Gaussian input, Z-matrix of N, CA and C with variables (Angstrom, degrees):
# hf/3-21g

backbone

0 1
 N
 C     1     B1
 C     2     B2     1     A1
 N     3     B3     2     A2     1     D1
 C     4     B4     3     A3     2     D2
 C     5     B5     4     A4     3     D3
 N     6     B6     5     A5     4     D4
 C     7     B7     6     A6     5     D5
 C     8     B8     7     A7     6     D6
 N     9     B9     8     A8     7     D7
 C    10    B10     9     A9     8     D8
 C    11    B11    10    A10     9     D9
 N    12    B12    11    A11    10    D10
 C    13    B13    12    A12    11    D11
 C    14    B14    13    A13    12    D12
 N    15    B15    14    A14    13    D13
 C    16    B16    15    A15    14    D14
 C    17    B17    16    A16    15    D15
 N    18    B18    17    A17    16    D16
 C    19    B19    18    A18    17    D17
 C    20    B20    19    A19    18    D18
 N    21    B21    20    A20    19    D19
 C    22    B22    21    A21    20    D20
 C    23    B23    22    A22    21    D21
 N    24    B24    23    A23    22    D22
 C    25    B25    24    A24    23    D23
 C    26    B26    25    A25    24    D24
 N    27    B27    26    A26    25    D25
 C    28    B28    27    A27    26    D26
 C    29    B29    28    A28    27    D27
 N    30    B30    29    A29    28    D28
 C    31    B31    30    A30    29    D29
 C    32    B32    31    A31    30    D30
 N    33    B33    32    A32    31    D31
 C    34    B34    33    A33    32    D32
 C    35    B35    34    A34    33    D33
 N    36    B36    35    A35    34    D34
 C    37    B37    36    A36    35    D35
 C    38    B38    37    A37    36    D36
 N    39    B39    38    A38    37    D37
 C    40    B40    39    A39    38    D38
 C    41    B41    40    A40    39    D39
 N    42    B42    41    A41    40    D40
 C    43    B43    42    A42    41    D41
 C    44    B44    43    A43    42    D42
 N    45    B45    44    A44    43    D43
 C    46    B46    45    A45    44    D44
 C    47    B47    46    A46    45    D45
 N    48    B48    47    A47    46    D46
 C    49    B49    48    A48    47    D47
 C    50    B50    49    A49    48    D48
 N    51    B51    50    A50    49    D49
 C    52    B52    51    A51    50    D50
 C    53    B53    52    A52    51    D51
 N    54    B54    53    A53    52    D52
 C    55    B55    54    A54    53    D53
 C    56    B56    55    A55    54    D54
 N    57    B57    56    A56    55    D55
 C    58    B58    57    A57    56    D56
 C    59    B59    58    A58    57    D57
 N    60    B60    59    A59    58    D58
 C    61    B61    60    A60    59    D59
 C    62    B62    61    A61    60    D60
 N    63    B63    62    A62    61    D61
 C    64    B64    63    A63    62    D62
 C    65    B65    64    A64    63    D63
 N    66    B66    65    A65    64    D64
 C    67    B67    66    A66    65    D65
 C    68    B68    67    A67    66    D66
 N    69    B69    68    A68    67    D67
 C    70    B70    69    A69    68    D68
 C    71    B71    70    A70    69    D69
 N    72    B72    71    A71    70    D70
 C    73    B73    72    A72    71    D71
 C    74    B74    73    A73    72    D72
 N    75    B75    74    A74    73    D73
 C    76    B76    75    A75    74    D74
 C    77    B77    76    A76    75    D75
 N    78    B78    77    A77    76    D76
 C    79    B79    78    A78    77    D77
 C    80    B80    79    A79    78    D78
 N    81    B81    80    A80    79    D79
 C    82    B82    81    A81    80    D80
 C    83    B83    82    A82    81    D81
 N    84    B84    83    A83    82    D82
 C    85    B85    84    A84    83    D83
 C    86    B86    85    A85    84    D84
 N    87    B87    86    A86    85    D85
 C    88    B88    87    A87    86    D86
 C    89    B89    88    A88    87    D87
 N    90    B90    89    A89    88    D88
 C    91    B91    90    A90    89    D89
 C    92    B92    91    A91    90    D90
 N    93    B93    92    A92    91    D91
 C    94    B94    93    A93    92    D92
 C    95    B95    94    A94    93    D93
 N    96    B96    95    A95    94    D94
 C    97    B97    96    A96    95    D95
 C    98    B98    97    A97    96    D96
 N    99    B99    98    A98    97    D97
 C   100   B100    99    A99    98    D98
 C   101   B101   100   A100    99    D99
 N   102   B102   101   A101   100   D100
 C   103   B103   102   A102   101   D101
 C   104   B104   103   A103   102   D102
 N   105   B105   104   A104   103   D103
 C   106   B106   105   A105   104   D104
 C   107   B107   106   A106   105   D105
 N   108   B108   107   A107   106   D106
 C   109   B109   108   A108   107   D107
 C   110   B110   109   A109   108   D108
 N   111   B111   110   A110   109   D109
 C   112   B112   111   A111   110   D110
 C   113   B113   112   A112   111   D111
 N   114   B114   113   A113   112   D112
 C   115   B115   114   A114   113   D113
 C   116   B116   115   A115   114   D114
 N   117   B117   116   A116   115   D115
 C   118   B118   117   A117   116   D116
 C   119   B119   118   A118   117   D117
 N   120   B120   119   A119   118   D118
 C   121   B121   120   A120   119   D119
 C   122   B122   121   A121   120   D120
 N   123   B123   122   A122   121   D121
 C   124   B124   123   A123   122   D122
 C   125   B125   124   A124   123   D123
 N   126   B126   125   A125   124   D124
 C   127   B127   126   A126   125   D125
 C   128   B128   127   A127   126   D126
 N   129   B129   128   A128   127   D127
 C   130   B130   129   A129   128   D128
 C   131   B131   130   A130   129   D129
 N   132   B132   131   A131   130   D130
 C   133   B133   132   A132   131   D131
 C   134   B134   133   A133   132   D132
 N   135   B135   134   A134   133   D133
 C   136   B136   135   A135   134   D134
 C   137   B137   136   A136   135   D135
 N   138   B138   137   A137   136   D136
 C   139   B139   138   A138   137   D137
 C   140   B140   139   A139   138   D138
 N   141   B141   140   A140   139   D139
 C   142   B142   141   A141   140   D140
 C   143   B143   142   A142   141   D141
 N   144   B144   143   A143   142   D142
 C   145   B145   144   A144   143   D143
 C   146   B146   145   A145   144   D144
 N   147   B147   146   A146   145   D145
 C   148   B148   147   A147   146   D146
 C   149   B149   148   A148   147   D147
 N   150   B150   149   A149   148   D148
 C   151   B151   150   A150   149   D149
 C   152   B152   151   A151   150   D150
 N   153   B153   152   A152   151   D151
 C   154   B154   153   A153   152   D152
 C   155   B155   154   A154   153   D153
 N   156   B156   155   A155   154   D154
 C   157   B157   156   A156   155   D155
 C   158   B158   157   A157   156   D156
 N   159   B159   158   A158   157   D157
 C   160   B160   159   A159   158   D158
 C   161   B161   160   A160   159   D159
 N   162   B162   161   A161   160   D160
 C   163   B163   162   A162   161   D161
 C   164   B164   163   A163   162   D162
 N   165   B165   164   A164   163   D163
 C   166   B166   165   A165   164   D164
 C   167   B167   166   A166   165   D165
 N   168   B168   167   A167   166   D166
 C   169   B169   168   A168   167   D167
 C   170   B170   169   A169   168   D168
 N   171   B171   170   A170   169   D169
 C   172   B172   171   A171   170   D170
 C   173   B173   172   A172   171   D171
 N   174   B174   173   A173   172   D172
 C   175   B175   174   A174   173   D173
 C   176   B176   175   A175   174   D174
 N   177   B177   176   A176   175   D175
 C   178   B178   177   A177   176   D176
 C   179   B179   178   A178   177   D177
 N   180   B180   179   A179   178   D178
 C   181   B181   180   A180   179   D179
 C   182   B182   181   A181   180   D180
 N   183   B183   182   A182   181   D181
 C   184   B184   183   A183   182   D182
 C   185   B185   184   A184   183   D183
 N   186   B186   185   A185   184   D184
 C   187   B187   186   A186   185   D185
 C   188   B188   187   A187   186   D186
 N   189   B189   188   A188   187   D187
 C   190   B190   189   A189   188   D188
 C   191   B191   190   A190   189   D189
 N   192   B192   191   A191   190   D190
 C   193   B193   192   A192   191   D191
 C   194   B194   193   A193   192   D192
 N   195   B195   194   A194   193   D193
 C   196   B196   195   A195   194   D194
 C   197   B197   196   A196   195   D195
 N   198   B198   197   A197   196   D196
 C   199   B199   198   A198   197   D197
 C   200   B200   199   A199   198   D198
 N   201   B201   200   A200   199   D199
 C   202   B202   201   A201   200   D200
 C   203   B203   202   A202   201   D201
 N   204   B204   203   A203   202   D202
 C   205   B205   204   A204   203   D203
 C   206   B206   205   A205   204   D204
 N   207   B207   206   A206   205   D205
 C   208   B208   207   A207   206   D206
 C   209   B209   208   A208   207   D207
 N   210   B210   209   A209   208   D208
 C   211   B211   210   A210   209   D209
 C   212   B212   211   A211   210   D210
 N   213   B213   212   A212   211   D211
 C   214   B214   213   A213   212   D212
 C   215   B215   214   A214   213   D213
 N   216   B216   215   A215   214   D214
 C   217   B217   216   A216   215   D215
 C   218   B218   217   A217   216   D216
 N   219   B219   218   A218   217   D217
 C   220   B220   219   A219   218   D218
 C   221   B221   220   A220   219   D219
 N   222   B222   221   A221   220   D220
 C   223   B223   222   A222   221   D221
 C   224   B224   223   A223   222   D222
 N   225   B225   224   A224   223   D223
 C   226   B226   225   A225   224   D224
 C   227   B227   226   A226   225   D225
 N   228   B228   227   A227   226   D226
 C   229   B229   228   A228   227   D227
 C   230   B230   229   A229   228   D228
 N   231   B231   230   A230   229   D229
 C   232   B232   231   A231   230   D230
 C   233   B233   232   A232   231   D231
 N   234   B234   233   A233   232   D232
 C   235   B235   234   A234   233   D233
 C   236   B236   235   A235   234   D234
 N   237   B237   236   A236   235   D235
 C   238   B238   237   A237   236   D236
 C   239   B239   238   A238   237   D237
 N   240   B240   239   A239   238   D238
 C   241   B241   240   A240   239   D239
 C   242   B242   241   A241   240   D240
 N   243   B243   242   A242   241   D241
 C   244   B244   243   A243   242   D242
 C   245   B245   244   A244   243   D243
 N   246   B246   245   A245   244   D244
 C   247   B247   246   A246   245   D245
 C   248   B248   247   A247   246   D246
 N   249   B249   248   A248   247   D247
 C   250   B250   249   A249   248   D248
 C   251   B251   250   A250   249   D249
 N   252   B252   251   A251   250   D250
 C   253   B253   252   A252   251   D251
 C   254   B254   253   A253   252   D252
 N   255   B255   254   A254   253   D253
 C   256   B256   255   A255   254   D254
 C   257   B257   256   A256   255   D255
 N   258   B258   257   A257   256   D256
 C   259   B259   258   A258   257   D257
 C   260   B260   259   A259   258   D258
 N   261   B261   260   A260   259   D259
 C   262   B262   261   A261   260   D260
 C   263   B263   262   A262   261   D261
 N   264   B264   263   A263   262   D262
 C   265   B265   264   A264   263   D263
 C   266   B266   265   A265   264   D264
 N   267   B267   266   A266   265   D265
 C   268   B268   267   A267   266   D266
 C   269   B269   268   A268   267   D267
 N   270   B270   269   A269   268   D268
 C   271   B271   270   A270   269   D269
 C   272   B272   271   A271   270   D270
 N   273   B273   272   A272   271   D271
 C   274   B274   273   A273   272   D272
 C   275   B275   274   A274   273   D273
 N   276   B276   275   A275   274   D274
 C   277   B277   276   A276   275   D275
 C   278   B278   277   A277   276   D276
 N   279   B279   278   A278   277   D277
 C   280   B280   279   A279   278   D278
 C   281   B281   280   A280   279   D279
 N   282   B282   281   A281   280   D280
 C   283   B283   282   A282   281   D281
 C   284   B284   283   A283   282   D282
 N   285   B285   284   A284   283   D283
 C   286   B286   285   A285   284   D284
 C   287   B287   286   A286   285   D285
 N   288   B288   287   A287   286   D286
 C   289   B289   288   A288   287   D287
 C   290   B290   289   A289   288   D288
 N   291   B291   290   A290   289   D289
 C   292   B292   291   A291   290   D290
 C   293   B293   292   A292   291   D291
 N   294   B294   293   A293   292   D292
 C   295   B295   294   A294   293   D293
 C   296   B296   295   A295   294   D294
 N   297   B297   296   A296   295   D295
 C   298   B298   297   A297   296   D296
 C   299   B299   298   A298   297   D297
 N   300   B300   299   A299   298   D298
 C   301   B301   300   A300   299   D299
 C   302   B302   301   A301   300   D300
 N   303   B303   302   A302   301   D301
 C   304   B304   303   A303   302   D302
 C   305   B305   304   A304   303   D303
 N   306   B306   305   A305   304   D304
 C   307   B307   306   A306   305   D305
 C   308   B308   307   A307   306   D306
 N   309   B309   308   A308   307   D307
 C   310   B310   309   A309   308   D308
 C   311   B311   310   A310   309   D309
 N   312   B312   311   A311   310   D310
 C   313   B313   312   A312   311   D311
 C   314   B314   313   A313   312   D312
 N   315   B315   314   A314   313   D313
 C   316   B316   315   A315   314   D314
 C   317   B317   316   A316   315   D315
 N   318   B318   317   A317   316   D316
 C   319   B319   318   A318   317   D317
 C   320   B320   319   A319   318   D318
 N   321   B321   320   A320   319   D319
 C   322   B322   321   A321   320   D320
 C   323   B323   322   A322   321   D321
 N   324   B324   323   A323   322   D322
 C   325   B325   324   A324   323   D323
 C   326   B326   325   A325   324   D324
 N   327   B327   326   A326   325   D325
 C   328   B328   327   A327   326   D326
 C   329   B329   328   A328   327   D327
 N   330   B330   329   A329   328   D328
 C   331   B331   330   A330   329   D329
 C   332   B332   331   A331   330   D330
 N   333   B333   332   A332   331   D331
 C   334   B334   333   A333   332   D332
 C   335   B335   334   A334   333   D333
 N   336   B336   335   A335   334   D334
 C   337   B337   336   A336   335   D335
 C   338   B338   337   A337   336   D336

   B1=1.4167
   B2=1.5472
   B3=1.3364
   B4=1.4667
   B5=1.5374
   B6=1.3087
   B7=1.4467
   B8=1.5478
   B9=1.2913
   B10=1.4588
   B11=1.5239
   B12=1.3194
   B13=1.4451
   B14=1.5316
   B15=1.3326
   B16=1.4713
   B17=1.5227
   B18=1.3401
   B19=1.4809
   B20=1.5248
   B21=1.3207
   B22=1.4703
   B23=1.5517
   B24=1.2999
   B25=1.4772
   B26=1.5463
   B27=1.3216
   B28=1.4719
   B29=1.5209
   B30=1.3197
   B31=1.4690
   B32=1.5200
   B33=1.3412
   B34=1.4745
   B35=1.4914
   B36=1.3268
   B37=1.4618
   B38=1.5217
   B39=1.3410
   B40=1.4631
   B41=1.5375
   B42=1.3332
   B43=1.4536
   B44=1.5216
   B45=1.3091
   B46=1.4728
   B47=1.5567
   B48=1.3454
   B49=1.4601
   B50=1.5310
   B51=1.3323
   B52=1.4409
   B53=1.5044
   B54=1.3262
   B55=1.4743
   B56=1.5258
   B57=1.3227
   B58=1.4774
   B59=1.5172
   B60=1.3586
   B61=1.4759
   B62=1.4981
   B63=1.3433
   B64=1.4640
   B65=1.5439
   B66=1.3209
   B67=1.4615
   B68=1.5442
   B69=1.3476
   B70=1.4779
   B71=1.5060
   B72=1.3317
   B73=1.4637
   B74=1.5248
   B75=1.3136
   B76=1.4684
   B77=1.5475
   B78=1.3455
   B79=1.4565
   B80=1.5440
   B81=1.3488
   B82=1.4489
   B83=1.5176
   B84=1.3129
   B85=1.4802
   B86=1.5309
   B87=1.3411
   B88=1.4594
   B89=1.5367
   B90=1.3309
   B91=1.4791
   B92=1.5099
   B93=1.3227
   B94=1.4681
   B95=1.5390
   B96=1.3341
   B97=1.4641
   B98=1.5111
   B99=1.3116
   B100=1.4735
   B101=1.5277
   B102=1.3292
   B103=1.4563
   B104=1.5456
   B105=1.3084
   B106=1.4675
   B107=1.5200
   B108=1.3223
   B109=1.4543
   B110=1.5387
   B111=1.3414
   B112=1.4611
   B113=1.5344
   B114=1.3222
   B115=1.4673
   B116=1.5287
   B117=1.3319
   B118=1.4493
   B119=1.5312
   B120=1.3307
   B121=1.4813
   B122=1.5090
   B123=1.3373
   B124=1.4703
   B125=1.5203
   B126=1.3224
   B127=1.4638
   B128=1.5247
   B129=1.3663
   B130=1.4287
   B131=1.5278
   B132=1.3299
   B133=1.4654
   B134=1.5190
   B135=1.3083
   B136=1.4675
   B137=1.5139
   B138=1.3162
   B139=1.4544
   B140=1.5167
   B141=1.3095
   B142=1.4428
   B143=1.5228
   B144=1.3349
   B145=1.4626
   B146=1.5094
   B147=1.3236
   B148=1.4546
   B149=1.5358
   B150=1.3533
   B151=1.4626
   B152=1.5066
   B153=1.3348
   B154=1.4491
   B155=1.5461
   B156=1.3500
   B157=1.4703
   B158=1.5429
   B159=1.2996
   B160=1.4565
   B161=1.5243
   B162=1.3216
   B163=1.4708
   B164=1.5204
   B165=1.3235
   B166=1.4413
   B167=1.5216
   B168=1.2996
   B169=1.4685
   B170=1.5371
   B171=1.3194
   B172=1.4607
   B173=1.5356
   B174=1.3377
   B175=1.4503
   B176=1.5074
   B177=1.3444
   B178=1.4652
   B179=1.5483
   B180=1.3386
   B181=1.4622
   B182=1.5016
   B183=1.3202
   B184=1.4572
   B185=1.5162
   B186=1.3346
   B187=1.4608
   B188=1.5535
   B189=1.3269
   B190=1.4727
   B191=1.5128
   B192=1.3326
   B193=1.4571
   B194=1.5431
   B195=1.3391
   B196=1.4640
   B197=1.5167
   B198=1.3518
   B199=1.4572
   B200=1.5328
   B201=1.3702
   B202=1.4622
   B203=1.5381
   B204=1.3089
   B205=1.4476
   B206=1.5272
   B207=1.3381
   B208=1.4669
   B209=1.5327
   B210=1.3310
   B211=1.4596
   B212=1.5454
   B213=1.3190
   B214=1.4433
   B215=1.5087
   B216=1.3211
   B217=1.4739
   B218=1.5133
   B219=1.3629
   B220=1.4480
   B221=1.4996
   B222=1.2942
   B223=1.4554
   B224=1.5163
   B225=1.3263
   B226=1.4457
   B227=1.5352
   B228=1.3042
   B229=1.4690
   B230=1.5264
   B231=1.3182
   B232=1.4733
   B233=1.5332
   B234=1.3455
   B235=1.4453
   B236=1.5483
   B237=1.3453
   B238=1.4890
   B239=1.5266
   B240=1.3500
   B241=1.4746
   B242=1.5306
   B243=1.3211
   B244=1.4709
   B245=1.4971
   B246=1.3322
   B247=1.4566
   B248=1.5079
   B249=1.3351
   B250=1.4619
   B251=1.5467
   B252=1.3339
   B253=1.4842
   B254=1.5097
   B255=1.3143
   B256=1.4315
   B257=1.5290
   B258=1.3095
   B259=1.4313
   B260=1.5386
   B261=1.3125
   B262=1.4581
   B263=1.5212
   B264=1.3480
   B265=1.4536
   B266=1.5115
   B267=1.2791
   B268=1.4680
   B269=1.5292
   B270=1.3609
   B271=1.4635
   B272=1.5194
   B273=1.3655
   B274=1.4636
   B275=1.5161
   B276=1.3096
   B277=1.4715
   B278=1.5299
   B279=1.3035
   B280=1.4567
   B281=1.5311
   B282=1.3275
   B283=1.4617
   B284=1.5156
   B285=1.3197
   B286=1.4421
   B287=1.5345
   B288=1.3545
   B289=1.4505
   B290=1.5222
   B291=1.3177
   B292=1.4672
   B293=1.5281
   B294=1.2968
   B295=1.4516
   B296=1.5363
   B297=1.2935
   B298=1.4645
   B299=1.5177
   B300=1.3275
   B301=1.4633
   B302=1.5260
   B303=1.3475
   B304=1.4481
   B305=1.5057
   B306=1.3089
   B307=1.4714
   B308=1.5275
   B309=1.3406
   B310=1.4414
   B311=1.5310
   B312=1.3285
   B313=1.4706
   B314=1.5188
   B315=1.3452
   B316=1.4527
   B317=1.5365
   B318=1.2953
   B319=1.4598
   B320=1.5253
   B321=1.3405
   B322=1.4340
   B323=1.5089
   B324=1.3160
   B325=1.4629
   B326=1.5124
   B327=1.3285
   B328=1.4579
   B329=1.5061
   B330=1.2858
   B331=1.4635
   B332=1.5447
   B333=1.3258
   B334=1.4926
   B335=1.4984
   B336=1.3662
   B337=1.4588
   B338=1.5073
   A1=111.15
   A2=115.18
   A3=119.55
   A4=109.83
   A5=114.43
   A6=119.65
   A7=109.80
   A8=118.46
   A9=122.93
   A10=110.95
   A11=117.91
   A12=121.26
   A13=111.03
   A14=115.73
   A15=119.93
   A16=110.37
   A17=116.95
   A18=119.12
   A19=110.47
   A20=117.69
   A21=121.02
   A22=109.11
   A23=117.26
   A24=121.64
   A25=109.40
   A26=117.44
   A27=119.45
   A28=110.75
   A29=118.19
   A30=121.19
   A31=112.11
   A32=116.58
   A33=119.96
   A34=111.67
   A35=118.04
   A36=121.44
   A37=110.69
   A38=116.59
   A39=120.38
   A40=109.93
   A41=117.69
   A42=120.92
   A43=112.72
   A44=117.01
   A45=122.12
   A46=109.50
   A47=115.32
   A48=120.26
   A49=109.97
   A50=117.96
   A51=121.99
   A52=112.83
   A53=116.96
   A54=121.23
   A55=110.64
   A56=116.58
   A57=119.57
   A58=111.93
   A59=115.51
   A60=118.38
   A61=110.78
   A62=118.72
   A63=123.02
   A64=109.15
   A65=117.58
   A66=120.97
   A67=111.68
   A68=115.78
   A69=118.71
   A70=111.56
   A71=116.09
   A72=119.94
   A73=111.58
   A74=117.44
   A75=120.80
   A76=110.82
   A77=116.96
   A78=119.03
   A79=111.12
   A80=116.32
   A81=119.40
   A82=112.30
   A83=117.14
   A84=120.46
   A85=112.64
   A86=118.28
   A87=118.59
   A88=109.23
   A89=116.53
   A90=118.58
   A91=113.67
   A92=118.68
   A93=121.37
   A94=111.00
   A95=115.81
   A96=119.28
   A97=111.05
   A98=118.32
   A99=120.81
   A100=111.16
   A101=116.57
   A102=119.99
   A103=110.21
   A104=117.72
   A105=121.02
   A106=109.20
   A107=119.27
   A108=121.07
   A109=109.85
   A110=117.32
   A111=120.05
   A112=110.03
   A113=117.28
   A114=120.32
   A115=110.52
   A116=117.67
   A117=121.04
   A118=110.52
   A119=116.97
   A120=120.42
   A121=110.45
   A122=118.08
   A123=121.56
   A124=110.02
   A125=117.81
   A126=121.30
   A127=111.10
   A128=116.26
   A129=119.71
   A130=110.66
   A131=117.49
   A132=121.07
   A133=110.35
   A134=118.28
   A135=121.80
   A136=112.50
   A137=117.28
   A138=118.96
   A139=111.84
   A140=117.42
   A141=120.58
   A142=110.28
   A143=116.65
   A144=121.06
   A145=111.33
   A146=117.04
   A147=121.26
   A148=110.64
   A149=116.00
   A150=118.78
   A151=110.95
   A152=117.55
   A153=120.53
   A154=111.16
   A155=115.82
   A156=119.76
   A157=110.71
   A158=118.09
   A159=120.61
   A160=111.30
   A161=117.43
   A162=120.72
   A163=110.60
   A164=117.32
   A165=119.69
   A166=111.21
   A167=117.17
   A168=120.90
   A169=111.11
   A170=117.51
   A171=119.78
   A172=109.67
   A173=116.58
   A174=119.47
   A175=113.38
   A176=115.43
   A177=121.20
   A178=110.19
   A179=116.68
   A180=119.86
   A181=111.04
   A182=117.25
   A183=120.15
   A184=111.18
   A185=116.60
   A186=120.26
   A187=110.28
   A188=117.18
   A189=120.34
   A190=110.79
   A191=117.99
   A192=121.07
   A193=110.00
   A194=116.28
   A195=118.54
   A196=111.72
   A197=115.48
   A198=119.37
   A199=112.04
   A200=115.69
   A201=118.83
   A202=110.13
   A203=117.56
   A204=120.32
   A205=110.06
   A206=116.70
   A207=120.22
   A208=110.34
   A209=118.16
   A210=122.17
   A211=111.99
   A212=117.55
   A213=120.74
   A214=113.41
   A215=117.64
   A216=122.11
   A217=108.28
   A218=114.31
   A219=118.45
   A220=110.33
   A221=117.60
   A222=122.48
   A223=109.92
   A224=120.27
   A225=120.96
   A226=110.44
   A227=115.90
   A228=121.13
   A229=110.92
   A230=117.17
   A231=120.83
   A232=107.24
   A233=119.07
   A234=120.04
   A235=112.84
   A236=116.29
   A237=117.83
   A238=110.92
   A239=116.71
   A240=120.05
   A241=107.98
   A242=116.60
   A243=118.32
   A244=111.27
   A245=116.50
   A246=122.52
   A247=108.54
   A248=117.70
   A249=119.61
   A250=108.10
   A251=113.75
   A252=119.23
   A253=109.75
   A254=116.80
   A255=121.73
   A256=109.05
   A257=116.44
   A258=120.39
   A259=109.87
   A260=116.60
   A261=120.92
   A262=111.46
   A263=118.13
   A264=122.76
   A265=112.52
   A266=117.13
   A267=120.35
   A268=110.45
   A269=115.67
   A270=119.05
   A271=113.05
   A272=120.57
   A273=121.54
   A274=112.03
   A275=118.36
   A276=120.02
   A277=109.29
   A278=115.29
   A279=121.30
   A280=107.09
   A281=117.36
   A282=118.75
   A283=111.37
   A284=116.72
   A285=122.10
   A286=108.75
   A287=115.51
   A288=119.72
   A289=107.81
   A290=114.35
   A291=118.45
   A292=109.79
   A293=115.19
   A294=120.24
   A295=107.39
   A296=117.87
   A297=122.43
   A298=113.51
   A299=117.34
   A300=117.66
   A301=111.48
   A302=117.35
   A303=120.91
   A304=109.02
   A305=118.86
   A306=118.88
   A307=110.31
   A308=114.47
   A309=120.03
   A310=109.96
   A311=116.72
   A312=121.15
   A313=106.65
   A314=119.46
   A315=120.39
   A316=113.79
   A317=117.67
   A318=119.26
   A319=109.73
   A320=117.20
   A321=121.67
   A322=107.44
   A323=117.63
   A324=120.43
   A325=111.19
   A326=119.16
   A327=122.15
   A328=113.72
   A329=115.91
   A330=120.36
   A331=109.67
   A332=115.47
   A333=119.82
   A334=110.96
   A335=116.02
   A336=120.12
   A337=108.34
   D1=-44.64
   D2=-178.62
   D3=-67.86
   D4=-31.81
   D5=-179.91
   D6=-65.03
   D7=-45.39
   D8=178.91
   D9=-65.89
   D10=-40.92
   D11=177.81
   D12=-63.77
   D13=-40.79
   D14=178.37
   D15=-61.63
   D16=-48.09
   D17=-176.67
   D18=-69.86
   D19=-34.00
   D20=177.01
   D21=-63.52
   D22=-44.94
   D23=-179.39
   D24=-67.93
   D25=-41.05
   D26=178.15
   D27=-63.99
   D28=-40.44
   D29=178.67
   D30=-66.68
   D31=-41.06
   D32=176.95
   D33=-64.53
   D34=-40.97
   D35=178.40
   D36=-63.97
   D37=-42.71
   D38=179.21
   D39=-64.96
   D40=-37.66
   D41=177.27
   D42=-64.34
   D43=-42.83
   D44=178.86
   D45=-64.59
   D46=-44.26
   D47=179.63
   D48=-61.07
   D49=-47.80
   D50=-179.77
   D51=-63.53
   D52=-39.87
   D53=178.36
   D54=-63.56
   D55=-44.81
   D56=178.09
   D57=-62.10
   D58=-40.71
   D59=-179.81
   D60=-64.85
   D61=-40.39
   D62=179.93
   D63=-65.35
   D64=-43.18
   D65=179.92
   D66=-62.65
   D67=-40.84
   D68=177.50
   D69=-63.20
   D70=-41.49
   D71=179.34
   D72=-66.79
   D73=-37.89
   D74=177.64
   D75=-65.84
   D76=-36.61
   D77=177.81
   D78=-66.53
   D79=-32.06
   D80=178.13
   D81=-71.80
   D82=-21.19
   D83=-176.34
   D84=-99.46
   D85=10.24
   D86=174.68
   D87=-73.62
   D88=154.86
   D89=-179.12
   D90=-57.98
   D91=-38.71
   D92=179.30
   D93=-63.74
   D94=-43.26
   D95=179.48
   D96=-67.63
   D97=-40.39
   D98=178.00
   D99=-63.88
   D100=-38.85
   D101=178.99
   D102=-66.96
   D103=-39.55
   D104=178.74
   D105=-66.89
   D106=-39.65
   D107=179.63
   D108=-67.00
   D109=-39.17
   D110=178.91
   D111=-65.92
   D112=-40.18
   D113=179.15
   D114=-64.93
   D115=-40.72
   D116=178.06
   D117=-62.65
   D118=-43.24
   D119=179.15
   D120=-64.26
   D121=-38.09
   D122=-179.37
   D123=-67.14
   D124=-42.27
   D125=177.27
   D126=-63.13
   D127=-41.30
   D128=179.03
   D129=-65.14
   D130=-41.75
   D131=177.70
   D132=-63.69
   D133=-39.06
   D134=176.14
   D135=-61.54
   D136=-40.62
   D137=177.18
   D138=-66.88
   D139=-38.83
   D140=179.21
   D141=-66.39
   D142=-40.47
   D143=178.38
   D144=-64.45
   D145=-40.63
   D146=178.68
   D147=-64.79
   D148=-42.08
   D149=177.36
   D150=-63.49
   D151=-40.13
   D152=178.34
   D153=-62.54
   D154=-44.37
   D155=179.86
   D156=-63.07
   D157=-39.61
   D158=177.07
   D159=-64.89
   D160=-39.68
   D161=176.88
   D162=-64.25
   D163=-42.52
   D164=178.78
   D165=-64.52
   D166=-43.04
   D167=178.18
   D168=-61.86
   D169=-42.69
   D170=179.93
   D171=-63.53
   D172=-42.38
   D173=176.79
   D174=-63.84
   D175=-38.79
   D176=179.02
   D177=-63.83
   D178=-44.38
   D179=179.47
   D180=-65.87
   D181=-38.67
   D182=177.84
   D183=-63.69
   D184=-46.33
   D185=-178.97
   D186=-66.39
   D187=-37.92
   D188=178.17
   D189=-64.17
   D190=-39.17
   D191=176.63
   D192=-63.95
   D193=-41.31
   D194=179.59
   D195=-63.62
   D196=-40.86
   D197=178.90
   D198=-66.97
   D199=-41.70
   D200=178.89
   D201=-62.91
   D202=-38.60
   D203=179.19
   D204=-67.63
   D205=-40.93
   D206=-178.03
   D207=-68.48
   D208=-33.59
   D209=-178.49
   D210=-89.44
   D211=-8.90
   D212=178.52
   D213=79.41
   D214=22.70
   D215=178.76
   D216=-86.84
   D217=152.98
   D218=176.63
   D219=-80.63
   D220=141.41
   D221=175.92
   D222=-78.92
   D223=151.48
   D224=177.62
   D225=-63.35
   D226=150.86
   D227=-176.52
   D228=-69.37
   D229=-40.99
   D230=-179.48
   D231=-104.74
   D232=112.88
   D233=-176.38
   D234=-67.55
   D235=-15.78
   D236=177.73
   D237=-75.78
   D238=-22.34
   D239=-179.09
   D240=-105.00
   D241=137.36
   D242=176.14
   D243=-74.64
   D244=157.97
   D245=178.38
   D246=-70.65
   D247=151.96
   D248=178.16
   D249=-64.56
   D250=142.27
   D251=-178.91
   D252=-75.02
   D253=140.43
   D254=175.61
   D255=-102.37
   D256=134.95
   D257=-177.14
   D258=-74.93
   D259=137.42
   D260=179.11
   D261=-72.63
   D262=-23.28
   D263=-177.36
   D264=-90.07
   D265=-12.04
   D266=-179.62
   D267=92.91
   D268=175.37
   D269=-175.69
   D270=-72.23
   D271=-19.26
   D272=-177.41
   D273=-75.46
   D274=-16.96
   D275=-177.47
   D276=-76.58
   D277=122.99
   D278=179.55
   D279=-123.16
   D280=151.34
   D281=179.56
   D282=-66.52
   D283=140.80
   D284=179.90
   D285=-91.78
   D286=124.28
   D287=179.26
   D288=-104.29
   D289=131.57
   D290=178.28
   D291=-87.91
   D292=152.17
   D293=174.97
   D294=-77.56
   D295=117.71
   D296=-174.93
   D297=-87.11
   D298=10.30
   D299=178.87
   D300=-76.34
   D301=-24.59
   D302=177.37
   D303=-102.70
   D304=143.99
   D305=179.59
   D306=-69.27
   D307=144.17
   D308=-179.22
   D309=-80.61
   D310=-19.34
   D311=179.78
   D312=-122.32
   D313=136.32
   D314=-175.56
   D315=-68.93
   D316=-20.08
   D317=-177.48
   D318=-115.69
   D319=122.19
   D320=179.12
   D321=-104.50
   D322=112.75
   D323=-175.69
   D324=-73.85
   D325=-20.10
   D326=-179.29
   D327=-85.57
   D328=-1.84
   D329=-177.95
   D330=-78.52
   D331=135.25
   D332=177.08
   D333=-78.27
   D334=134.95
   D335=-178.20
   D336=-116.40

């Protein structure tokens, strides 16, 4: 008699446990829960990306300082502002402007024929 009562109780407890586990899993698979999980993952990925960008920027500034020191260039006075860019072509290089009165392409597809 005790044996049957024990197994009946064990079976009922296992059924309650399994039912609760299935209900929890079903709640996780609702559209609202899936959307919240996706939003949390997106926010976490954004934080990781921001941390990566900050690490890259710090490494870039460190390497730039090393190069400036090796080349004997002066560092900018305010580290928050980048140094003005120097043109590789020198000050004599000016942008070339084309005369737009003539078409740049011999065939104009928008032209009515």
